[in-house]
mmCIF file of the N, C-alpha and C atoms, coordinates in Angstrom:
data_MODEL
# 
_entry.id   MODEL 
# 
loop_
_atom_site.group_PDB 
_atom_site.id 
_atom_site.type_symbol 
_atom_site.label_atom_id 
_atom_site.label_alt_id 
_atom_site.label_comp_id 
_atom_site.label_asym_id 
_atom_site.label_entity_id 
_atom_site.label_seq_id 
_atom_site.pdbx_PDB_ins_code 
_atom_site.Cartn_x 
_atom_site.Cartn_y 
_atom_site.Cartn_z 
_atom_site.occupancy 
_atom_site.B_iso_or_equiv 
_atom_site.pdbx_formal_charge 
_atom_site.auth_seq_id 
_atom_site.auth_comp_id 
_atom_site.auth_asym_id 
_atom_site.auth_atom_id 
_atom_site.pdbx_PDB_model_num 
ATOM 1   N N  . MET A 1 1  ? 119.407 26.364 92.943 1.00 0.00 ? 1  MET A N  1 
ATOM 2   C CA . MET A 1 1  ? 119.723 26.121 91.403 1.00 0.00 ? 1  MET A CA 1 
ATOM 3   C C  . MET A 1 1  ? 121.039 25.270 91.195 1.00 0.00 ? 1  MET A C  1 
ATOM 4   N N  . LYS A 1 2  ? 121.139 24.230 90.528 1.00 0.00 ? 2  LYS A N  1 
ATOM 5   C CA . LYS A 1 2  ? 122.461 23.710 90.382 1.00 0.00 ? 2  LYS A CA 1 
ATOM 6   C C  . LYS A 1 2  ? 123.615 24.340 89.790 1.00 0.00 ? 2  LYS A C  1 
ATOM 7   N N  . LYS A 1 3  ? 124.637 24.308 90.134 1.00 0.00 ? 3  LYS A N  1 
ATOM 8   C CA . LYS A 1 3  ? 125.850 24.949 89.475 1.00 0.00 ? 3  LYS A CA 1 
ATOM 9   C C  . LYS A 1 3  ? 126.354 23.993 88.268 1.00 0.00 ? 3  LYS A C  1 
ATOM 10  N N  . PRO A 1 4  ? 126.688 24.541 87.263 1.00 0.00 ? 4  PRO A N  1 
ATOM 11  C CA . PRO A 1 4  ? 127.399 23.919 86.282 1.00 0.00 ? 4  PRO A CA 1 
ATOM 12  C C  . PRO A 1 4  ? 128.581 23.021 86.491 1.00 0.00 ? 4  PRO A C  1 
ATOM 13  N N  . THR A 1 5  ? 128.860 21.927 85.841 1.00 0.00 ? 5  THR A N  1 
ATOM 14  C CA . THR A 1 5  ? 130.091 21.205 86.093 1.00 0.00 ? 5  THR A CA 1 
ATOM 15  C C  . THR A 1 5  ? 131.247 21.898 85.515 1.00 0.00 ? 5  THR A C  1 
ATOM 16  N N  . ILE A 1 6  ? 132.353 22.045 86.149 1.00 0.00 ? 6  ILE A N  1 
ATOM 17  C CA . ILE A 1 6  ? 133.436 22.683 85.327 1.00 0.00 ? 6  ILE A CA 1 
ATOM 18  C C  . ILE A 1 6  ? 134.219 21.764 84.516 1.00 0.00 ? 6  ILE A C  1 
ATOM 19  N N  . ALA A 1 7  ? 134.089 22.063 83.152 1.00 0.00 ? 7  ALA A N  1 
ATOM 20  C CA . ALA A 1 7  ? 134.634 21.081 81.977 1.00 0.00 ? 7  ALA A CA 1 
ATOM 21  C C  . ALA A 1 7  ? 136.223 21.256 81.916 1.00 0.00 ? 7  ALA A C  1 
ATOM 22  N N  . GLY A 1 8  ? 136.650 22.430 82.425 1.00 0.00 ? 8  GLY A N  1 
ATOM 23  C CA . GLY A 1 8  ? 138.164 22.734 82.413 1.00 0.00 ? 8  GLY A CA 1 
ATOM 24  C C  . GLY A 1 8  ? 138.457 23.980 82.986 1.00 0.00 ? 8  GLY A C  1 
ATOM 25  N N  . LYS A 1 9  ? 139.787 24.116 83.457 1.00 0.00 ? 9  LYS A N  1 
ATOM 26  C CA . LYS A 1 9  ? 140.113 25.274 84.043 1.00 0.00 ? 9  LYS A CA 1 
ATOM 27  C C  . LYS A 1 9  ? 140.843 26.351 83.010 1.00 0.00 ? 9  LYS A C  1 
ATOM 28  N N  . THR A 1 10 ? 140.822 26.138 81.701 1.00 0.00 ? 10 THR A N  1 
ATOM 29  C CA . THR A 1 10 ? 141.395 27.303 80.623 1.00 0.00 ? 10 THR A CA 1 
ATOM 30  C C  . THR A 1 10 ? 140.498 27.381 79.455 1.00 0.00 ? 10 THR A C  1 
ATOM 31  N N  . PRO A 1 11 ? 140.523 28.481 78.981 1.00 0.00 ? 11 PRO A N  1 
ATOM 32  C CA . PRO A 1 11 ? 139.723 28.798 77.963 1.00 0.00 ? 11 PRO A CA 1 
ATOM 33  C C  . PRO A 1 11 ? 140.165 27.709 76.644 1.00 0.00 ? 11 PRO A C  1 
ATOM 34  N N  . LEU A 1 12 ? 139.038 27.547 75.550 1.00 0.00 ? 12 LEU A N  1 
ATOM 35  C CA . LEU A 1 12 ? 139.245 26.797 74.754 1.00 0.00 ? 12 LEU A CA 1 
ATOM 36  C C  . LEU A 1 12 ? 139.387 27.627 73.391 1.00 0.00 ? 12 LEU A C  1 
ATOM 37  N N  . PRO A 1 13 ? 140.449 27.843 72.699 1.00 0.00 ? 13 PRO A N  1 
ATOM 38  C CA . PRO A 1 13 ? 140.574 28.435 71.424 1.00 0.00 ? 13 PRO A CA 1 
ATOM 39  C C  . PRO A 1 13 ? 139.643 27.786 70.515 1.00 0.00 ? 13 PRO A C  1 
ATOM 40  N N  . VAL A 1 14 ? 138.878 28.465 69.783 1.00 0.00 ? 14 VAL A N  1 
ATOM 41  C CA . VAL A 1 14 ? 138.027 27.969 68.752 1.00 0.00 ? 14 VAL A CA 1 
ATOM 42  C C  . VAL A 1 14 ? 138.212 28.995 67.603 1.00 0.00 ? 14 VAL A C  1 
ATOM 43  N N  . GLN A 1 15 ? 138.170 28.304 66.120 1.00 0.00 ? 15 GLN A N  1 
ATOM 44  C CA . GLN A 1 15 ? 138.113 29.084 64.991 1.00 0.00 ? 15 GLN A CA 1 
ATOM 45  C C  . GLN A 1 15 ? 136.508 29.236 64.781 1.00 0.00 ? 15 GLN A C  1 
ATOM 46  N N  . LEU A 1 16 ? 136.008 30.556 64.821 1.00 0.00 ? 16 LEU A N  1 
ATOM 47  C CA . LEU A 1 16 ? 134.496 30.818 64.540 1.00 0.00 ? 16 LEU A CA 1 
ATOM 48  C C  . LEU A 1 16 ? 134.594 31.375 63.185 1.00 0.00 ? 16 LEU A C  1 
ATOM 49  N N  . THR A 1 17 ? 133.370 30.804 62.182 1.00 0.00 ? 17 THR A N  1 
ATOM 50  C CA . THR A 1 17 ? 133.288 31.395 60.944 1.00 0.00 ? 17 THR A CA 1 
ATOM 51  C C  . THR A 1 17 ? 132.151 32.323 61.062 1.00 0.00 ? 17 THR A C  1 
ATOM 52  N N  . ALA A 1 18 ? 132.216 33.534 60.407 1.00 0.00 ? 18 ALA A N  1 
ATOM 53  C CA . ALA A 1 18 ? 131.075 34.420 60.404 1.00 0.00 ? 18 ALA A CA 1 
ATOM 54  C C  . ALA A 1 18 ? 129.886 34.050 59.793 1.00 0.00 ? 18 ALA A C  1 
ATOM 55  N N  . GLY A 1 19 ? 128.722 34.213 60.376 1.00 0.00 ? 19 GLY A N  1 
ATOM 56  C CA . GLY A 1 19 ? 127.598 33.947 59.955 1.00 0.00 ? 19 GLY A CA 1 
ATOM 57  C C  . GLY A 1 19 ? 127.048 32.294 60.263 1.00 0.00 ? 19 GLY A C  1 
ATOM 58  N N  . LYS A 1 20 ? 127.963 31.562 60.993 1.00 0.00 ? 20 LYS A N  1 
ATOM 59  C CA . LYS A 1 20 ? 127.735 30.268 61.468 1.00 0.00 ? 20 LYS A CA 1 
ATOM 60  C C  . LYS A 1 20 ? 127.194 30.249 62.773 1.00 0.00 ? 20 LYS A C  1 
ATOM 61  N N  . THR A 1 21 ? 126.042 29.463 63.278 1.00 0.00 ? 21 THR A N  1 
ATOM 62  C CA . THR A 1 21 ? 125.658 29.347 64.246 1.00 0.00 ? 21 THR A CA 1 
ATOM 63  C C  . THR A 1 21 ? 126.281 28.360 65.216 1.00 0.00 ? 21 THR A C  1 
ATOM 64  N N  . TYR A 1 22 ? 126.490 28.737 66.371 1.00 0.00 ? 22 TYR A N  1 
ATOM 65  C CA . TYR A 1 22 ? 127.211 27.695 67.276 1.00 0.00 ? 22 TYR A CA 1 
ATOM 66  C C  . TYR A 1 22 ? 126.335 27.706 68.581 1.00 0.00 ? 22 TYR A C  1 
ATOM 67  N N  . ALA A 1 23 ? 126.313 26.471 69.243 1.00 0.00 ? 23 ALA A N  1 
ATOM 68  C CA . ALA A 1 23 ? 125.534 26.310 70.585 1.00 0.00 ? 23 ALA A CA 1 
ATOM 69  C C  . ALA A 1 23 ? 126.615 25.892 71.758 1.00 0.00 ? 23 ALA A C  1 
ATOM 70  N N  . TRP A 1 24 ? 127.042 26.726 72.472 1.00 0.00 ? 24 TRP A N  1 
ATOM 71  C CA . TRP A 1 24 ? 127.979 26.763 73.484 1.00 0.00 ? 24 TRP A CA 1 
ATOM 72  C C  . TRP A 1 24 ? 127.369 25.980 74.748 1.00 0.00 ? 24 TRP A C  1 
ATOM 73  N N  . CYS A 1 25 ? 128.202 24.984 75.125 1.00 0.00 ? 25 CYS A N  1 
ATOM 74  C CA . CYS A 1 25 ? 127.464 24.056 76.457 1.00 0.00 ? 25 CYS A CA 1 
ATOM 75  C C  . CYS A 1 25 ? 127.455 25.147 77.723 1.00 0.00 ? 25 CYS A C  1 
ATOM 76  N N  . SER A 1 26 ? 126.514 25.127 78.237 1.00 0.00 ? 26 SER A N  1 
ATOM 77  C CA . SER A 1 26 ? 126.532 25.820 79.618 1.00 0.00 ? 26 SER A CA 1 
ATOM 78  C C  . SER A 1 26 ? 126.443 24.756 80.985 1.00 0.00 ? 26 SER A C  1 
ATOM 79  N N  . CYS A 1 27 ? 126.213 23.638 80.560 1.00 0.00 ? 27 CYS A N  1 
ATOM 80  C CA . CYS A 1 27 ? 126.078 22.691 81.782 1.00 0.00 ? 27 CYS A CA 1 
ATOM 81  C C  . CYS A 1 27 ? 127.652 22.122 82.187 1.00 0.00 ? 27 CYS A C  1 
ATOM 82  N N  . GLY A 1 28 ? 128.365 21.981 81.232 1.00 0.00 ? 28 GLY A N  1 
ATOM 83  C CA . GLY A 1 28 ? 129.760 21.344 81.457 1.00 0.00 ? 28 GLY A CA 1 
ATOM 84  C C  . GLY A 1 28 ? 129.744 19.820 81.262 1.00 0.00 ? 28 GLY A C  1 
ATOM 85  N N  . GLU A 1 29 ? 128.551 19.303 80.793 1.00 0.00 ? 29 GLU A N  1 
ATOM 86  C CA . GLU A 1 29 ? 128.571 17.852 80.656 1.00 0.00 ? 29 GLU A CA 1 
ATOM 87  C C  . GLU A 1 29 ? 128.893 17.280 79.335 1.00 0.00 ? 29 GLU A C  1 
ATOM 88  N N  . SER A 1 30 ? 128.878 18.180 78.245 1.00 0.00 ? 30 SER A N  1 
ATOM 89  C CA . SER A 1 30 ? 129.075 17.916 76.973 1.00 0.00 ? 30 SER A CA 1 
ATOM 90  C C  . SER A 1 30 ? 130.324 16.980 76.940 1.00 0.00 ? 30 SER A C  1 
ATOM 91  N N  . SER A 1 31 ? 130.391 15.944 75.972 1.00 0.00 ? 31 SER A N  1 
ATOM 92  C CA . SER A 1 31 ? 131.532 15.481 75.787 1.00 0.00 ? 31 SER A CA 1 
ATOM 93  C C  . SER A 1 31 ? 132.159 16.104 74.447 1.00 0.00 ? 31 SER A C  1 
ATOM 94  N N  . ASN A 1 32 ? 131.442 16.900 74.009 1.00 0.00 ? 32 ASN A N  1 
ATOM 95  C CA . ASN A 1 32 ? 131.921 17.882 72.916 1.00 0.00 ? 32 ASN A CA 1 
ATOM 96  C C  . ASN A 1 32 ? 132.272 19.347 73.191 1.00 0.00 ? 32 ASN A C  1 
ATOM 97  N N  . GLN A 1 33 ? 132.921 19.701 74.284 1.00 0.00 ? 33 GLN A N  1 
ATOM 98  C CA . GLN A 1 33 ? 133.393 20.986 74.822 1.00 0.00 ? 33 GLN A CA 1 
ATOM 99  C C  . GLN A 1 33 ? 134.133 21.723 73.936 1.00 0.00 ? 33 GLN A C  1 
ATOM 100 N N  . PRO A 1 34 ? 133.911 22.953 73.589 1.00 0.00 ? 34 PRO A N  1 
ATOM 101 C CA . PRO A 1 34 ? 132.912 23.764 74.472 1.00 0.00 ? 34 PRO A CA 1 
ATOM 102 C C  . PRO A 1 34 ? 131.415 23.765 73.940 1.00 0.00 ? 34 PRO A C  1 
ATOM 103 N N  . PHE A 1 35 ? 131.170 23.020 72.998 1.00 0.00 ? 35 PHE A N  1 
ATOM 104 C CA . PHE A 1 35 ? 129.940 23.082 72.412 1.00 0.00 ? 35 PHE A CA 1 
ATOM 105 C C  . PHE A 1 35 ? 128.936 21.905 72.841 1.00 0.00 ? 35 PHE A C  1 
ATOM 106 N N  . CYS A 1 36 ? 127.694 22.164 72.856 1.00 0.00 ? 36 CYS A N  1 
ATOM 107 C CA . CYS A 1 36 ? 126.589 21.389 73.264 1.00 0.00 ? 36 CYS A CA 1 
ATOM 108 C C  . CYS A 1 36 ? 126.521 20.078 72.535 1.00 0.00 ? 36 CYS A C  1 
ATOM 109 N N  . ASP A 1 37 ? 126.225 19.009 73.285 1.00 0.00 ? 37 ASP A N  1 
ATOM 110 C CA . ASP A 1 37 ? 125.678 17.923 72.595 1.00 0.00 ? 37 ASP A CA 1 
ATOM 111 C C  . ASP A 1 37 ? 124.333 17.084 73.008 1.00 0.00 ? 37 ASP A C  1 
ATOM 112 N N  . GLY A 1 38 ? 123.928 17.953 73.984 1.00 0.00 ? 38 GLY A N  1 
ATOM 113 C CA . GLY A 1 38 ? 122.389 17.565 74.211 1.00 0.00 ? 38 GLY A CA 1 
ATOM 114 C C  . GLY A 1 38 ? 122.286 16.793 75.734 1.00 0.00 ? 38 GLY A C  1 
ATOM 115 N N  . SER A 1 39 ? 123.525 16.901 76.395 1.00 0.00 ? 39 SER A N  1 
ATOM 116 C CA . SER A 1 39 ? 123.586 16.177 77.659 1.00 0.00 ? 39 SER A CA 1 
ATOM 117 C C  . SER A 1 39 ? 122.951 17.034 78.856 1.00 0.00 ? 39 SER A C  1 
ATOM 118 N N  . HIS A 1 40 ? 122.497 18.384 78.509 1.00 0.00 ? 40 HIS A N  1 
ATOM 119 C CA . HIS A 1 40 ? 121.981 19.154 79.284 1.00 0.00 ? 40 HIS A CA 1 
ATOM 120 C C  . HIS A 1 40 ? 120.468 18.442 79.786 1.00 0.00 ? 40 HIS A C  1 
ATOM 121 N N  . LYS A 1 41 ? 119.649 17.901 78.661 1.00 0.00 ? 41 LYS A N  1 
ATOM 122 C CA . LYS A 1 41 ? 118.379 17.624 78.680 1.00 0.00 ? 41 LYS A CA 1 
ATOM 123 C C  . LYS A 1 41 ? 117.863 17.011 80.201 1.00 0.00 ? 41 LYS A C  1 
ATOM 124 N N  . GLY A 1 42 ? 116.787 17.337 80.559 1.00 0.00 ? 42 GLY A N  1 
ATOM 125 C CA . GLY A 1 42 ? 116.200 17.011 81.872 1.00 0.00 ? 42 GLY A CA 1 
ATOM 126 C C  . GLY A 1 42 ? 116.874 17.901 82.867 1.00 0.00 ? 42 GLY A C  1 
ATOM 127 N N  . SER A 1 43 ? 117.708 18.816 82.480 1.00 0.00 ? 43 SER A N  1 
ATOM 128 C CA . SER A 1 43 ? 118.253 19.706 83.737 1.00 0.00 ? 43 SER A CA 1 
ATOM 129 C C  . SER A 1 43 ? 117.720 21.068 83.462 1.00 0.00 ? 43 SER A C  1 
ATOM 130 N N  . SER A 1 44 ? 118.239 21.972 84.431 1.00 0.00 ? 44 SER A N  1 
ATOM 131 C CA . SER A 1 44 ? 117.872 23.536 84.230 1.00 0.00 ? 44 SER A CA 1 
ATOM 132 C C  . SER A 1 44 ? 118.658 24.414 83.212 1.00 0.00 ? 44 SER A C  1 
ATOM 133 N N  . PHE A 1 45 ? 119.546 23.651 82.645 1.00 0.00 ? 45 PHE A N  1 
ATOM 134 C CA . PHE A 1 45 ? 120.549 24.182 81.709 1.00 0.00 ? 45 PHE A CA 1 
ATOM 135 C C  . PHE A 1 45 ? 120.159 24.247 80.192 1.00 0.00 ? 45 PHE A C  1 
ATOM 136 N N  . PHE A 1 46 ? 120.753 25.214 79.587 1.00 0.00 ? 46 PHE A N  1 
ATOM 137 C CA . PHE A 1 46 ? 120.320 25.315 78.096 1.00 0.00 ? 46 PHE A CA 1 
ATOM 138 C C  . PHE A 1 46 ? 121.517 26.008 77.380 1.00 0.00 ? 46 PHE A C  1 
ATOM 139 N N  . PRO A 1 47 ? 121.811 25.597 76.211 1.00 0.00 ? 47 PRO A N  1 
ATOM 140 C CA . PRO A 1 47 ? 122.945 26.169 75.490 1.00 0.00 ? 47 PRO A CA 1 
ATOM 141 C C  . PRO A 1 47 ? 122.851 27.320 75.154 1.00 0.00 ? 47 PRO A C  1 
ATOM 142 N N  . LYS A 1 48 ? 123.774 28.222 75.142 1.00 0.00 ? 48 LYS A N  1 
ATOM 143 C CA . LYS A 1 48 ? 123.889 29.707 74.661 1.00 0.00 ? 48 LYS A CA 1 
ATOM 144 C C  . LYS A 1 48 ? 124.080 29.543 72.925 1.00 0.00 ? 48 LYS A C  1 
ATOM 145 N N  . VAL A 1 49 ? 122.982 29.975 72.326 1.00 0.00 ? 49 VAL A N  1 
ATOM 146 C CA . VAL A 1 49 ? 123.256 29.873 70.844 1.00 0.00 ? 49 VAL A CA 1 
ATOM 147 C C  . VAL A 1 49 ? 123.729 31.223 70.560 1.00 0.00 ? 49 VAL A C  1 
ATOM 148 N N  . PHE A 1 50 ? 124.504 31.172 69.494 1.00 0.00 ? 50 PHE A N  1 
ATOM 149 C CA . PHE A 1 50 ? 124.779 32.541 68.898 1.00 0.00 ? 50 PHE A CA 1 
ATOM 150 C C  . PHE A 1 50 ? 125.598 32.220 67.665 1.00 0.00 ? 50 PHE A C  1 
ATOM 151 N N  . VAL A 1 51 ? 125.290 33.508 66.813 1.00 0.00 ? 51 VAL A N  1 
ATOM 152 C CA . VAL A 1 51 ? 126.100 33.535 65.451 1.00 0.00 ? 51 VAL A CA 1 
ATOM 153 C C  . VAL A 1 51 ? 127.141 34.340 65.470 1.00 0.00 ? 51 VAL A C  1 
ATOM 154 N N  . ALA A 1 52 ? 128.270 33.656 64.969 1.00 0.00 ? 52 ALA A N  1 
ATOM 155 C CA . ALA A 1 52 ? 129.580 34.498 64.941 1.00 0.00 ? 52 ALA A CA 1 
ATOM 156 C C  . ALA A 1 52 ? 129.507 35.637 64.096 1.00 0.00 ? 52 ALA A C  1 
ATOM 157 N N  . GLU A 1 53 ? 129.813 36.906 64.699 1.00 0.00 ? 53 GLU A N  1 
ATOM 158 C CA . GLU A 1 53 ? 129.851 38.018 63.810 1.00 0.00 ? 53 GLU A CA 1 
ATOM 159 C C  . GLU A 1 53 ? 130.976 38.228 62.962 1.00 0.00 ? 53 GLU A C  1 
ATOM 160 N N  . GLU A 1 54 ? 131.990 37.716 63.184 1.00 0.00 ? 54 GLU A N  1 
ATOM 161 C CA . GLU A 1 54 ? 133.331 37.616 62.292 1.00 0.00 ? 54 GLU A CA 1 
ATOM 162 C C  . GLU A 1 54 ? 134.113 36.320 62.264 1.00 0.00 ? 54 GLU A C  1 
ATOM 163 N N  . THR A 1 55 ? 134.749 36.079 61.228 1.00 0.00 ? 55 THR A N  1 
ATOM 164 C CA . THR A 1 55 ? 135.631 34.836 61.158 1.00 0.00 ? 55 THR A CA 1 
ATOM 165 C C  . THR A 1 55 ? 136.841 35.279 61.934 1.00 0.00 ? 55 THR A C  1 
ATOM 166 N N  . LYS A 1 56 ? 137.072 34.359 63.310 1.00 0.00 ? 56 LYS A N  1 
ATOM 167 C CA . LYS A 1 56 ? 138.408 34.778 64.080 1.00 0.00 ? 56 LYS A CA 1 
ATOM 168 C C  . LYS A 1 56 ? 138.458 33.543 64.927 1.00 0.00 ? 56 LYS A C  1 
ATOM 169 N N  . THR A 1 57 ? 139.579 33.418 65.809 1.00 0.00 ? 57 THR A N  1 
ATOM 170 C CA . THR A 1 57 ? 139.852 32.738 66.912 1.00 0.00 ? 57 THR A CA 1 
ATOM 171 C C  . THR A 1 57 ? 139.136 33.401 68.058 1.00 0.00 ? 57 THR A C  1 
ATOM 172 N N  . ALA A 1 58 ? 138.362 32.622 68.780 1.00 0.00 ? 58 ALA A N  1 
ATOM 173 C CA . ALA A 1 58 ? 137.471 33.150 69.967 1.00 0.00 ? 58 ALA A CA 1 
ATOM 174 C C  . ALA A 1 58 ? 138.063 32.273 71.168 1.00 0.00 ? 58 ALA A C  1 
ATOM 175 N N  . TYR A 1 59 ? 138.180 32.856 72.256 1.00 0.00 ? 59 TYR A N  1 
ATOM 176 C CA . TYR A 1 59 ? 138.225 31.915 73.380 1.00 0.00 ? 59 TYR A CA 1 
ATOM 177 C C  . TYR A 1 59 ? 137.162 31.728 74.329 1.00 0.00 ? 59 TYR A C  1 
ATOM 178 N N  . LEU A 1 60 ? 136.683 30.505 74.156 1.00 0.00 ? 60 LEU A N  1 
ATOM 179 C CA . LEU A 1 60 ? 135.271 30.004 74.677 1.00 0.00 ? 60 LEU A CA 1 
ATOM 180 C C  . LEU A 1 60 ? 135.466 29.404 75.995 1.00 0.00 ? 60 LEU A C  1 
ATOM 181 N N  . CYS A 1 61 ? 134.698 29.811 77.012 1.00 0.00 ? 61 CYS A N  1 
ATOM 182 C CA . CYS A 1 61 ? 134.812 29.474 78.400 1.00 0.00 ? 61 CYS A CA 1 
ATOM 183 C C  . CYS A 1 61 ? 134.611 28.053 78.511 1.00 0.00 ? 61 CYS A C  1 
ATOM 184 N N  . ASN A 1 62 ? 135.374 27.525 79.178 1.00 0.00 ? 62 ASN A N  1 
ATOM 185 C CA . ASN A 1 62 ? 135.210 25.906 79.609 1.00 0.00 ? 62 ASN A CA 1 
ATOM 186 C C  . ASN A 1 62 ? 134.946 25.716 81.072 1.00 0.00 ? 62 ASN A C  1 
ATOM 187 N N  . CYS A 1 63 ? 135.129 26.699 81.949 1.00 0.00 ? 63 CYS A N  1 
ATOM 188 C CA . CYS A 1 63 ? 134.769 26.470 83.367 1.00 0.00 ? 63 CYS A CA 1 
ATOM 189 C C  . CYS A 1 63 ? 133.341 26.734 83.766 1.00 0.00 ? 63 CYS A C  1 
ATOM 190 N N  . LYS A 1 64 ? 132.544 27.279 82.606 1.00 0.00 ? 64 LYS A N  1 
ATOM 191 C CA . LYS A 1 64 ? 131.206 27.578 82.981 1.00 0.00 ? 64 LYS A CA 1 
ATOM 192 C C  . LYS A 1 64 ? 130.786 28.591 83.985 1.00 0.00 ? 64 LYS A C  1 
ATOM 193 N N  . GLN A 1 65 ? 131.690 29.590 84.276 1.00 0.00 ? 65 GLN A N  1 
ATOM 194 C CA . GLN A 1 65 ? 131.726 30.361 85.539 1.00 0.00 ? 65 GLN A CA 1 
ATOM 195 C C  . GLN A 1 65 ? 131.485 31.705 84.832 1.00 0.00 ? 65 GLN A C  1 
ATOM 196 N N  . THR A 1 66 ? 131.799 31.752 83.464 1.00 0.00 ? 66 THR A N  1 
ATOM 197 C CA . THR A 1 66 ? 131.665 33.258 82.914 1.00 0.00 ? 66 THR A CA 1 
ATOM 198 C C  . THR A 1 66 ? 130.346 34.144 83.259 1.00 0.00 ? 66 THR A C  1 
ATOM 199 N N  . ALA A 1 67 ? 130.681 35.284 83.178 1.00 0.00 ? 67 ALA A N  1 
ATOM 200 C CA . ALA A 1 67 ? 129.482 36.250 83.214 1.00 0.00 ? 67 ALA A CA 1 
ATOM 201 C C  . ALA A 1 67 ? 129.159 36.756 81.881 1.00 0.00 ? 67 ALA A C  1 
ATOM 202 N N  . LYS A 1 68 ? 130.038 36.253 80.683 1.00 0.00 ? 68 LYS A N  1 
ATOM 203 C CA . LYS A 1 68 ? 129.814 36.480 79.281 1.00 0.00 ? 68 LYS A CA 1 
ATOM 204 C C  . LYS A 1 68 ? 129.436 35.101 78.494 1.00 0.00 ? 68 LYS A C  1 
ATOM 205 N N  . PRO A 1 69 ? 128.229 34.325 78.989 1.00 0.00 ? 69 PRO A N  1 
ATOM 206 C CA . PRO A 1 69 ? 128.056 33.150 78.455 1.00 0.00 ? 69 PRO A CA 1 
ATOM 207 C C  . PRO A 1 69 ? 128.728 32.957 77.096 1.00 0.00 ? 69 PRO A C  1 
ATOM 208 N N  . GLY A 1 70 ? 129.571 31.773 77.033 1.00 0.00 ? 70 GLY A N  1 
ATOM 209 C CA . GLY A 1 70 ? 130.179 31.454 75.934 1.00 0.00 ? 70 GLY A CA 1 
ATOM 210 C C  . GLY A 1 70 ? 131.584 31.758 75.812 1.00 0.00 ? 70 GLY A C  1 
ATOM 211 N N  . PHE A 1 71 ? 131.797 32.948 76.242 1.00 0.00 ? 71 PHE A N  1 
ATOM 212 C CA . PHE A 1 71 ? 133.232 33.588 75.837 1.00 0.00 ? 71 PHE A CA 1 
ATOM 213 C C  . PHE A 1 71 ? 133.956 33.736 77.253 1.00 0.00 ? 71 PHE A C  1 
ATOM 214 N N  . CYS A 1 72 ? 135.227 33.494 77.297 1.00 0.00 ? 72 CYS A N  1 
ATOM 215 C CA . CYS A 1 72 ? 135.788 33.509 78.673 1.00 0.00 ? 72 CYS A CA 1 
ATOM 216 C C  . CYS A 1 72 ? 136.232 35.022 78.968 1.00 0.00 ? 72 CYS A C  1 
ATOM 217 N N  . ASP A 1 73 ? 135.993 35.071 80.339 1.00 0.00 ? 73 ASP A N  1 
ATOM 218 C CA . ASP A 1 73 ? 135.958 36.509 80.894 1.00 0.00 ? 73 ASP A CA 1 
ATOM 219 C C  . ASP A 1 73 ? 137.272 36.620 82.280 1.00 0.00 ? 73 ASP A C  1 
ATOM 220 N N  . GLY A 1 74 ? 137.906 35.389 82.107 1.00 0.00 ? 74 GLY A N  1 
ATOM 221 C CA . GLY A 1 74 ? 138.912 35.202 83.215 1.00 0.00 ? 74 GLY A CA 1 
ATOM 222 C C  . GLY A 1 74 ? 138.416 34.440 84.375 1.00 0.00 ? 74 GLY A C  1 
ATOM 223 N N  . SER A 1 75 ? 136.968 34.153 84.598 1.00 0.00 ? 75 SER A N  1 
ATOM 224 C CA . SER A 1 75 ? 136.596 33.389 85.734 1.00 0.00 ? 75 SER A CA 1 
ATOM 225 C C  . SER A 1 75 ? 137.353 32.443 86.371 1.00 0.00 ? 75 SER A C  1 
ATOM 226 N N  . HIS A 1 76 ? 138.146 31.752 85.357 1.00 0.00 ? 76 HIS A N  1 
ATOM 227 C CA . HIS A 1 76 ? 138.732 30.484 85.660 1.00 0.00 ? 76 HIS A CA 1 
ATOM 228 C C  . HIS A 1 76 ? 139.733 30.658 86.589 1.00 0.00 ? 76 HIS A C  1 
ATOM 229 N N  . LYS A 1 77 ? 140.405 32.052 86.789 1.00 0.00 ? 77 LYS A N  1 
ATOM 230 C CA . LYS A 1 77 ? 141.537 32.217 87.489 1.00 0.00 ? 77 LYS A CA 1 
ATOM 231 C C  . LYS A 1 77 ? 141.146 32.339 89.021 1.00 0.00 ? 77 LYS A C  1 
ATOM 232 N N  . HIS A 1 78 ? 139.766 32.296 89.247 1.00 0.00 ? 78 HIS A N  1 
ATOM 233 C CA . HIS A 1 78 ? 139.446 32.319 90.519 1.00 0.00 ? 78 HIS A CA 1 
ATOM 234 C C  . HIS A 1 78 ? 138.835 30.871 91.035 1.00 0.00 ? 78 HIS A C  1 
ATOM 235 N N  . LEU A 1 79 ? 139.057 29.996 90.248 1.00 0.00 ? 79 LEU A N  1 
ATOM 236 C CA . LEU A 1 79 ? 138.491 28.779 91.000 1.00 0.00 ? 79 LEU A CA 1 
ATOM 237 C C  . LEU A 1 79 ? 139.636 27.915 91.651 1.00 0.00 ? 79 LEU A C  1 
# 
């Protein structure tokens, strides 16, 4: 299985709005990081779609190595 492209080695702070749907890029190829722009089409990757539970600043994974798809878990520190 192909590994995702590392889009960056630091998480991206994003203001999430409660009830809004987001699509996090899992392939690393999107030009709209950390969100999906459809660049994964034709690959084995799919965006992680989620609805924000609360309005807050969240740190979304940009290295694409997280064990918690969408959200930073510190995996970038080991790259």
